[in-house]
C-alpha positions as CSV (number, residue, x, y, z in Angstrom):
1,X,-22.7,9.0,55.4
2,X,-23.3,5.3,54.8
3,X,-20.5,3.0,55.4
4,X,-20.5,-0.4,53.8
5,X,-18.2,-3.0,55.0
6,X,-16.9,-5.7,52.9
7,X,-17.0,-9.0,54.5
8,X,-14.6,-11.5,53.3
9,X,-15.0,-15.2,53.7
10,X,-12.3,-16.5,56.0
11,X,-10.7,-18.5,53.1
12,X,-10.6,-15.5,50.7
13,X,-7.8,-13.1,51.5
14,X,-7.3,-9.9,49.4
15,X,-4.5,-11.6,47.6
16,X,-6.7,-14.4,46.5
17,X,-9.3,-12.1,45.3
18,X,-6.7,-10.1,43.4
19,X,-5.4,-13.3,41.8
20,X,-8.9,-14.2,40.6
21,X,-9.5,-10.7,39.1
22,X,-6.1,-10.8,37.3
23,X,-6.8,-14.3,36.0
24,X,-10.2,-13.2,34.6
25,X,-8.5,-10.1,33.0
26,X,-5.7,-12.2,31.5
27,X,-8.2,-14.6,29.9
28,X,-10.2,-11.7,28.5
29,X,-7.1,-10.1,27.1
30,X,-6.0,-13.3,25.4
31,X,-9.5,-13.8,24.0
32,X,-9.6,-10.2,22.6
33,X,-6.0,-10.4,21.1
34,X,-6.7,-13.7,19.4
35,X,-9.8,-12.3,17.8
36,X,-8.0,-9.2,16.6
37,X,-5.1,-11.3,15.3
38,X,-7.6,-13.4,13.2
39,X,-9.1,-10.2,11.8
40,X,-5.7,-8.7,11.0
41,X,-4.6,-12.0,9.3
42,X,-7.7,-11.9,7.1
43,X,-7.2,-8.3,6.2
44,X,-3.5,-8.9,5.3
45,X,-4.4,-11.8,3.1
46,X,-7.0,-9.7,1.3
47,X,-4.5,-6.9,0.9
48,X,-1.8,-9.2,-0.4
49,X,-4.2,-10.7,-3.0
50,X,-5.2,-7.2,-4.2
51,X,-1.6,-6.1,-4.1
52,X,-0.5,-9.1,-6.2
53,X,-3.3,-8.3,-8.8
54,X,-2.2,-4.7,-9.0
55,X,1.4,-5.7,-9.3
56,X,0.7,-8.0,-12.2
57,X,-1.3,-5.2,-14.0
58,X,1.4,-2.7,-13.3
59,X,4.2,-5.0,-14.6
60,X,2.3,-5.4,-17.9
61,X,2.3,-1.6,-18.5
62,X,5.9,-0.8,-17.5
63,X,8.3,0.6,-20.1
64,X,11.9,1.4,-19.6
65,X,13.8,4.2,-21.4
66,X,17.4,5.4,-21.6
67,X,17.8,9.2,-21.6
68,X,20.6,11.5,-22.5
69,X,20.5,14.6,-20.2
70,X,22.4,17.7,-21.0
71,X,23.2,20.5,-18.5
72,X,24.2,18.6,-15.4
73,X,27.3,20.0,-13.7
74,X,27.6,17.8,-10.6
75,X,26.5,14.5,-9.2
76,X,24.8,15.5,-6.0
77,X,23.1,18.8,-7.0
78,X,22.1,17.8,-10.5
79,X,21.9,14.1,-11.1
80,X,20.4,13.3,-7.6
81,X,17.9,16.2,-7.9
82,X,16.7,14.9,-11.3
83,X,16.5,11.3,-10.0
84,X,14.6,12.5,-6.9
85,X,12.1,14.4,-9.0
86,X,11.6,11.3,-11.2
87,X,11.0,9.1,-8.2
88,X,8.4,11.5,-6.8
89,X,6.5,11.4,-10.1
90,X,3.4,9.3,-9.9
91,X,3.8,6.3,-12.3
92,X,7.6,6.1,-12.1
93,X,8.8,2.8,-10.6
94,X,12.5,3.2,-11.1
95,X,14.9,6.1,-11.9
96,X,18.6,6.2,-12.0
97,X,20.6,9.2,-13.3
98,X,24.4,9.2,-13.9
99,X,26.3,12.4,-13.9
100,X,29.5,10.8,-15.4
101,X,27.9,9.9,-18.7
102,X,25.0,12.3,-18.6
103,X,22.5,9.5,-18.8
104,X,19.5,8.1,-17.0
105,X,17.3,5.0,-17.0
106,X,13.6,5.3,-16.1
107,X,10.9,2.6,-15.8
108,X,7.4,4.0,-15.8
109,X,3.8,3.0,-16.3
110,X,3.0,3.8,-19.9
111,X,-0.7,4.1,-19.1
112,X,-0.1,6.9,-16.6
113,X,2.9,8.7,-18.2
114,X,4.3,9.3,-21.6
115,X,7.9,10.0,-22.7
116,X,6.9,13.7,-23.1
117,X,5.8,13.7,-19.4
118,X,9.2,12.3,-18.4
119,X,11.1,14.9,-20.4
120,X,8.9,17.6,-18.8
121,X,9.7,16.4,-15.3
122,X,13.5,16.4,-16.1
123,X,13.6,19.8,-17.8
124,X,11.5,21.4,-15.1
125,X,13.7,20.0,-12.3
126,X,16.1,22.9,-12.3
127,X,13.5,25.6,-12.8
128,X,13.1,25.0,-16.5
129,X,16.3,26.4,-17.9
130,X,19.1,24.1,-16.7
131,X,18.5,20.6,-18.0
132,X,17.6,19.3,-21.4
133,X,16.8,15.8,-22.6
134,X,18.7,15.4,-25.9
135,X,17.6,11.8,-26.6
136,X,15.2,9.2,-25.3
137,X,15.5,5.5,-26.4
138,X,13.3,2.6,-25.4
139,X,15.3,-0.2,-23.8
140,X,14.6,-3.7,-25.0
141,X,14.5,-6.8,-22.8
142,X,17.9,-8.5,-22.9
143,X,16.4,-12.0,-22.6
144,X,14.1,-11.6,-25.6
145,X,17.1,-10.4,-27.8
146,X,19.2,-13.4,-26.8
147,X,16.4,-15.8,-27.7
148,X,15.8,-14.1,-31.1
149,X,19.6,-14.3,-31.8
150,X,19.6,-18.0,-31.2
151,X,16.8,-18.8,-33.6
């Protein structure tokens, strides 16, 4: 068995050596974390730019409709079930269903869904035989109506 013996300089105690090692490790950690932070910042800015572009495109295609829904018997089991099914539908950006007046409001991407698709989602929510959409009306932008009334 070969034994090697460390020989320390008289001025270097194990504590001083440990301090030097920790200092080097600390600088390495700081250097690596700063490099990663720069990369993450660049990725976030690219993602935000792409997200803003997608958001602008999606806003241009959004339609909002008001629905009259027959067959609901309760707020939690019926209205919230339909609302949940609508929210889970790809292309729906907003859904609100009211049991009290048997109505709903849905905003959706018209390039991905049609009014028929929305009706199908609602009518299939309870297994296909509980709910029925009796009317569907496009909602107009309130601001544009006020401007046209003032003219």
